[in-house]
N, C-alpha and C positions, 0 to 999 in steps of 0.2 A: 501549491499546497503549503509549502514553507517559504519563509522569506529567505532571500539569497544570503544575507549576512548571518543568518542562523546556520546555514549549511557551511559557510566559510569558517565560522567558529568551531563547528563540529569537526570539519576537515583538519583544522589546525591542531586539534586535540587527539586525533586518531592516526594510527599507522595506516598506510595506503591500503594494505590488505584488509584491515578491519573496516575501512570505509567501503570497500567493494562488498564485503560480506554484509554490512549493514544495508547497503543499497539493494542487494539481491533479496535480503530478508523483507525489506519494505515493499519491494515489487511483488513478492509472493503473498504477503499479507493483503496488499491492494487487490491482487487477482482473486484471492479467496473471498474477500469481502464483496467484491463486485459480482462474482459468480453466485454467491449466496443471496445477494440482493435480487439478482435477476431471477433466480429460481423461486424466491419467495414471491416476486411479482407474478410469475407464471402460475404459481399455485393459487394466488388470490384471484387471478383472471379466470382460472378454470372453475373456481368455486362460484363465481358470479354466473357462469353459464349453466 
């Protein structure tokens, strides 16, 4: 998703705990977005039937 050098520059500017918090936050956002997309696809599929 992101280039490695971007992550390296971000990691150099953040404290380790902040980096972990950011990573967890990004994972939560990714999970919510993917679940929302899946649920929307299911709703669209149901409407077609």
